[in-house]
C-alpha positions in Angstrom: 18.9 -4.4 20.7 18.7 -5.6 17.1 20.6 -3.7 14.4 18.7 -1.0 12.5 17.8 -2.3 9.0 19.7 -0.7 6.1 16.6 1.0 4.6 15.7 2.5 8.0 19.3 3.8 8.5 19.1 5.5 5.1 15.8 7.2 6.1 17.3 8.3 9.4 20.2 9.8 7.5 17.8 11.7 5.3 15.9 13.0 8.4 19.1 14.4 9.9 19.7 16.3 6.6 16.2 17.7 6.6 14.6 15.1 4.2 12.2 13.2 6.4 10.1 10.7 4.6 6.3 10.8 4.4 5.7 14.5 4.6 3.8 16.3 1.9 3.9 19.8 3.4 5.0 22.4 0.9 8.3 24.1 1.4 8.3 27.3 3.3 9.1 30.4 1.3 12.8 30.1 0.4 12.9 26.3 1.0 13.5 23.3 -1.2 10.9 20.6 -2.1 12.1 17.1 -2.3 11.0 13.8 -3.9 12.8 10.5 -3.4 13.0 7.0 -4.9 15.1 4.3 -3.3 16.5 1.1 -4.9 14.9 -0.9 -2.1 11.5 0.5 -3.2 10.6 1.8 0.3 10.3 5.3 -1.3 8.7 5.7 -4.7 8.7 9.2 -6.0 7.7 10.1 -2.5 7.3 13.6 -1.2 9.7 14.3 1.6 9.9 17.1 4.2 11.1 20.3 2.7 14.7 21.5 3.3 15.4 25.0 4.5 18.3 26.9 2.9 21.2 27.0 5.4 24.9 26.5 5.8 25.5 24.1 2.9 28.8 23.2 4.6 29.3 19.6 3.3 32.7 19.1 1.7 31.3 17.7 -1.6 29.6 20.5 -3.5 27.1 20.6 -6.4 27.1 24.0 -7.9 24.0 25.1 -9.8 24.3 28.1 -12.1 21.1 29.2 -13.8 23.0 31.8 -15.9 24.6 29.0 -17.9 21.9 27.7 -20.1 21.9 25.0 -22.7 19.1 23.2 -24.7 15.4 23.9 -24.4 13.5 20.8 -23.3 10.6 19.4 -25.3 9.7 16.7 -22.9 9.9 13.2 -21.5 7.7 10.2 -22.2 7.4 6.8 -24.0 6.2 5.3 -27.2 2.5 4.6 -27.7 3.1 1.3 -29.6 0.4 -0.8 -31.1 0.7 -3.1 -28.1 0.3 -0.2 -25.6 -2.7 1.2 -27.4 -4.4 -2.2 -27.7 -4.0 -3.0 -24.0 -5.4 0.4 -23.0 -8.3 0.0 -25.4 -9.2 -3.7 -24.8 -7.9 -4.7 -21.4 -8.9 -1.6 -19.4 -12.3 -0.2 -18.6 -12.9 3.4 -19.9 -12.5 4.7 -16.4 -9.3 2.8 -15.9 -7.9 4.0 -19.2 -8.9 7.6 -18.5 -7.2 7.5 -15.1 -4.0 6.1 -16.6 -3.9 8.6 -19.4 -4.4 11.5 -16.9 -1.7 10.1 -14.7 0.8 9.7 -17.4 0.2 12.8 -19.5 -1.5 15.1 -17.0 0.1 17.6 -14.7 -2.2 17.2 -11.7 -0.8 16.4 -8.2 0.0 12.8 -9.3 0.6 13.4 -13.0 3.9 12.4 -14.6 3.5 15.2 -17.2 4.6 13.3 -20.3 5.1 15.9 -23.0 6.7 13.7 -25.7 5.8 10.5 -27.4 6.7 8.4 -30.5 4.6 6.4 -32.9 5.4 3.5 -35.2 4.5 4.0 -38.9 3.2 0.5 -39.5 4.1 -2.4 -37.3 7.0 -3.0 -34.9 7.7 -6.1 -32.9 5.2 -4.7 -30.4 2.2 -5.2 -32.8 -0.3 -8.0 -32.9 0.3 -8.4 -36.7 3.0 -7.3 -39.2 1.7 -4.6 -41.6 2.6 -1.5 -43.4 0.3 1.3 -44.4 0.3 0.2 -48.0 0.5 -3.6 -48.2 0.0 -5.3 -51.6 -0.2 -9.0 -52.6 3.1 -10.6 -53.7 4.1 -9.3 -57.2 2.0 -6.1 -57.0 3.2 -2.6 -56.6 1.4 0.7 -55.9 3.6 3.6 -57.0 0.7 5.9 -56.8 0.0 4.9 -53.2 -3.6 4.4 -54.1 -4.1 1.8 -51.4 -2.4 3.9 -48.6 -4.5 3.7 -45.4 -4.1 4.3 -41.7 -7.2 2.2 -41.1 -5.4 -0.2 -38.7 -4.6 2.8 -36.4 -8.3 3.8 -36.0 -9.4 1.1 -33.6 -6.7 1.4 -30.9 -3.9 4.0 -31.5 -5.9 7.0 -32.5 -8.4 6.9 -29.7 -5.7 6.6 -27.1 -3.7 9.3 -28.7 -6.7 11.6 -28.8 -7.2 11.0 -25.1 -3.6 11.9 -24.4 -3.8 15.0 -26.5 -7.0 16.0 -24.7 -5.2 15.7 -21.4 -2.0 17.4 -22.7 -2.6 19.5 -25.9 1.1 20.4 -25.9 2.1 16.7 -26.4 4.9 16.5 -29.0 4.4 13.5 -31.3 7.1 12.0 -33.5 7.0 8.9 -35.7 9.3 6.3 -37.1 8.8 3.5 -39.7 10.2 0.0 -38.9 10.0 -0.9 -42.6 8.9 0.4 -46.0 6.0 -1.6 -47.6 7.4 -4.9 -48.7 6.9 -4.2 -52.4 9.4 -1.3 -52.2 12.1 -3.6 -50.8 14.7 -6.1 -52.1 13.2 -8.9 -50.0 9.6 -8.2 -51.2 8.8 -8.4 -47.4 8.6 -6.3 -44.3 11.3 -8.5 -42.9 14.9 -7.5 -43.6 16.2 -6.1 -46.9 16.6 -2.5 -48.1 14.9 -0.3 -50.7 14.9 -1.4 -54.3 16.5 1.0 -56.8 14.0 3.7 -57.7 12.0 3.4 -54.5 13.4 6.3 -52.6 10.9 8.7 -54.1 7.8 6.6 -53.4 9.0 5.9 -49.9 9.4 9.7 -49.3 5.8 10.2 -50.5 4.7 7.3 -48.3 6.1 9.1 -45.2 4.5 12.4 -46.2 1.1 10.7 -46.8 1.4 9.5 -43.2 2.0 13.0 -41.9 -1.0 14.3 -43.9 -3.2 11.4 -42.7 -2.4 12.0 -39.1 -2.9 15.7 -39.4 -6.4 15.0 -40.8 -7.1 13.1 -37.6 -6.0 16.0 -35.4 -2.5 14.6 -34.7 0.4 16.8 -35.8 3.6 14.9 -36.4 6.4 17.3 -35.4 9.3 15.0 -36.5 10.0 12.0 -38.6 12.9 9.6 -38.5 13.6 7.9 -41.8 14.0 4.4 -40.3 14.1 2.9 -36.9 17.5 1.3 -36.2 18.6 1.5 -39.9 21.7 -0.7 -39.4 19.7 -3.6 -38.0 17.7 -6.2 -40.0 15.8 -8.3 -37.4 14.9 -11.8 -38.5 11.4 -12.0 -37.1 9.8 -8.5 -37.3 9.7 -5.5 -39.6 13.0 -3.9 -40.3 15.0 -2.3 -43.1 18.7 -1.5 -43.6 19.5 2.0 -44.9 23.2 2.8 -44.9 24.3 6.5 -44.6 24.5 7.0 -48.4 20.9 5.8 -48.8 19.6 7.9 -46.0 21.4 11.0 -47.4 19.9 10.4 -50.8 16.4 9.9 -49.5 16.6 13.0 -47.2 18.5 15.3 -49.5 16.8 14.5 -52.8 13.4 13.3 -51.9 11.9 13.7 -48.4 13.4 17.0 -47.5 12.5 18.8 -50.7 9.0 17.2 -50.6 8.3 18.5 -47.1 9.7 21.9 -48.1 7.5 22.1 -51.3 4.5 21.2 -49.3 5.3 23.9 -46.7 5.1 21.2 -43.9 6.8 22.0 -40.6 7.5 18.3 -39.8 11.3 17.9 -39.0 13.6 15.2 -40.2 15.6 13.6 -37.5 18.6 11.4 -38.5 19.9 8.0 -37.2 17.4 6.7 -34.5 19.9 4.0 -33.5 22.5 3.2 -30.9 25.4 5.2 -29.4 28.0 2.8 -30.8 28.1 4.2 -34.3 28.4 8.0 -34.1 30.2 7.9 -37.5 26.9 6.9 -39.2 24.9 10.1 -38.5 28.1 12.1 -39.0 28.3 10.6 -42.5 24.8 11.8 -43.4 25.5 15.2 -41.9 28.7 15.4 -44.0 26.5 15.5 -47.1 25.7 19.2 -47.6 22.4 18.5 -49.5 21.1 16.2 -46.8 22.4 18.2 -44.0 20.3 21.2 -45.0 17.1 19.1 -44.4 18.2 17.4 -41.1 16.9 19.1 -37.9 18.5 16.7 -35.4 20.0 13.3 -34.5 18.2 10.6 -32.4 19.8 8.0 -30.2 19.0 4.6 -28.6 20.7 3.1 -25.5 21.4 -0.6 -26.5 25.1 -0.3 -27.4 27.8 2.3 -26.9 28.1 5.2 -24.5 26.0 8.3 -24.0 29.0 10.5 -24.3 28.8 10.4 -28.1 25.7 12.5 -28.1 27.8 15.5 -26.9 30.5 14.7 -29.5 28.1 14.7 -32.4 26.5 17.9 -31.0 29.9 19.6 -30.9 30.4 18.7 -34.5 27.0 20.1 -35.5 25.8 22.4 -32.8 23.0 23.7 -35.0 21.3 20.3 -35.0 19.0 19.2 -32.1 19.7 16.0 -30.1 16.9 13.5 -29.2 16.9 10.4 -27.2 14.2 8.2 -28.7 14.4 4.7 -27.3 15.5 2.6 -24.3 13.6 -0.4 -22.9 13.7 -1.8 -19.5 13.4 -5.6 -19.2 13.6 -8.7 -17.1 17.3 -9.1 -18.0 17.9 -6.3 -15.5 15.3 -6.7 -12.7 17.4 -5.6 -9.8 16.4 -2.1 -8.8 19.5 -1.1 -6.9 21.5 -1.8 -10.0 19.1 -0.7 -12.8 17.6 2.5 -11.3 21.0 4.3 -11.1 22.0 2.9 -14.5 18.8 4.3 -16.0 19.4 7.7 -14.4 23.1 7.9 -15.3 22.7 6.9 -18.9 19.2 8.0 -19.9 17.5 10.6 -17.7 20.6 12.4 -16.6 23.1 11.3 -19.2 21.0 11.9 -22.3 19.9 15.4 -21.2 23.5 16.3 -20.2 24.3 15.1 -23.7 22.0 17.8 -25.2 18.9 15.7 -25.6 15.8 18.0 -26.0 13.5 15.0 -25.3 13.9 11.6 -23.7 11.7 8.6 -24.5 11.5 5.1 -23.1 10.2 2.4 -25.4 6.7 0.9 -24.7 4.4 3.0 -22.7 2.6 -0.1 -21.5 2.9 -3.9 -21.8 1.1 -6.8 -20.1 2.2 -9.3 -17.5 3.7 -11.5 -20.3 5.8 -8.6 -21.7 3.5 -8.2 -24.7 1.6 -8.4 -26.9 4.4 -8.8 -29.4 5.1 -10.6 -32.6 8.8 -11.5 -32.8 11.5 -9.4 -31.2 11.9 -8.8 -27.5 10.3 -11.4 -25.3 11.0 -9.9 -21.9 10.8 -6.1 -22.4 9.1 -4.1 -19.8 6.7 -1.2 -20.3 6.8 2.0 -18.3 3.7 0.5 -16.7 2.4 -3.1 -16.8 -1.3 -3.5 -17.4 -2.8 -6.8 -16.1 -4.6 -8.2 -19.1 -7.2 -9.8 -16.9 -8.1 -6.9 -14.6 -6.8 -3.8 -16.1 -4.8 -3.0 -13.0 -1.6 -1.0 -13.4 1.8 -1.7 -12.0 4.2 1.2 -12.1 7.7 0.0 -13.1 11.2 1.2 -12.5 11.1 3.3 -15.7 8.0 5.1 -14.5 9.9 6.4 -11.5 13.1 7.1 -13.4 11.3 9.3 -15.9 9.0 10.8 -13.3 11.9 12.3 -11.4 12.3 14.6 -14.4 9.0 14.6 -16.3 6.8 15.6 -13.3 9.0 18.7 -12.5 10.7 19.8 -15.8 8.0 21.4 -17.9 8.1 21.8 -21.7 10.1 24.9 -22.6 12.5 24.5 -19.6 16.2 24.9 -20.2 19.0 22.7 -18.9 21.3 24.8 -16.8 24.8 24.2 -15.4 25.3 21.8 -12.5 28.4 20.0 -11.4 28.1 16.7 -13.4 29.4 14.3 -10.7 30.2 14.8 -7.0 31.5 11.9 -4.9 29.9 9.5 -7.4 26.5 11.3 -7.4 25.2 12.2 -10.9 23.3 15.4 -11.4 21.5 17.5 -14.0 19.6 20.7 -13.5 16.9 22.7 -15.3 15.2 26.1 -15.1 11.4 26.2 -15.8 10.5 29.0 -18.2 7.1 29.7 -16.7 8.0 30.4 -13.0 11.8 30.3 -13.0 11.9 27.4 -10.6 15.1 25.3 -10.4 14.9 21.5 -10.7 17.9 19.4 -9.7 17.9 15.7 -10.2 20.6 13.7 -8.3 21.3 10.0 -8.4 23.5 8.0 -6.0 24.5 4.6 -7.5 26.8 3.8 -4.5 26.1 1.1 -2.0 26.4 3.7 0.8 24.7 7.1 1.5 26.4 10.2 0.1 26.4 13.6 1.7 26.9 16.8 -0.4 26.0 20.5 -0.4 24.1 22.3 -3.2 25.1 25.9 -3.9 23.1 28.2 -6.1 24.4 31.7 -5.8 24.2 32.7 -2.2 21.7 29.9 -1.4 22.9 26.6 0.0 21.6 23.4 1.5 22.9 20.1 2.6 21.7 16.7 1.5 22.4 13.1 2.5 21.2 10.9 -0.3 20.6 7.2 0.5 22.3 4.4 -1.2 21.1 3.5 -4.8 18.5 6.3 -4.8 17.3 9.2 -6.9 16.0 12.5 -5.6 14.5 15.6 -7.2 14.9 19.0 -5.6 12.8 22.0 -6.6 13.2 25.6 -5.4 12.0 28.9 -6.6 13.7 32.3 -7.3 
């Protein structure tokens, strides 16, 4: 008799623990619903047989305590970049686009339920041209912002965004500039440089004009960051360096007071860059004038460790935490390695680190990792849209986000769960509308892990396959 393949052994192990693959039968009253994704891709956010509460006698124990509550969740999602919107508008039929929008932003049986997205104010590297919302010829300025316009957003971005808002009216939309207009900068260009002296006030008005323009289009911007990745000056796409002192001045003396005078509810979120420089947002928050106008701190995944989110939160517990960018890419194509990494550091790690929202980078890219102009040449979208047919491929990031976004609804609270048991990472939430408990567990190990889940007097046993993620949902 030939040996049983590894993937089949894993599924047999699940079956013995009450998680048999391929069954969509709802859990019996008092049972636990289960969805599974495996690193070998044999299971992709697949509904499993429900588990009955029982002995919960495994030696390793994950304890879930709904009485210990932490941050309220705004949502999960990805950025609707210019590239994403252009592909959806020009490389999909209306029916294909509508189906994809409903799948990503809807809460139907197969919807991912994205409640959170990010826009770029002007171009990023994932734009088909480099532009700001107030470009002028070399040598000209426009201090009155008479030439400000969001016209470039009307053809692609706004139609896709309106479709998403129609599907999910609760969608939270934030926005970040990659650069001020070139005439405001020391380089005279969207590429590299920083603000010229005296340009902080016009730049603040530029950002508020954007908030006003989007509101007029029916798109409320709930939060702004001052600058995407303010300590990085890319050589081939828009970027701008703003050190902590510059950000504190713009926020404290210009943008914050202007938003307040206008009575706008748009929040200012600081940093919007990597985990490796926690001292940078702490420096801005050390300025009492700026701190009064800062609502939260945003993080990216490309350097450092997620633990710093909790450290900065501990120093300023009155400020929200957001996770606003991480991209998958062909530099890490191996699912058994990358899926657990994405769960440990982003979906689980960022929310355990107080993030109220979690965003991946591009919502959609094509089969050539674009369109882009400069910057990343092998980034991966949450989905890939075939530029010839409009067909959709759901990528690793789709499933990683989906294990939370499909089940954790806006307004849920993170609750206490044992962080790591026998190498298995966990995070838990309680939905506000029906009190349901959502436990997300990720096993990065090259072998199955068995553990028990205890929530009060209720208990159940789980055997989680190697390099896999599972979501468990049960009701009061």
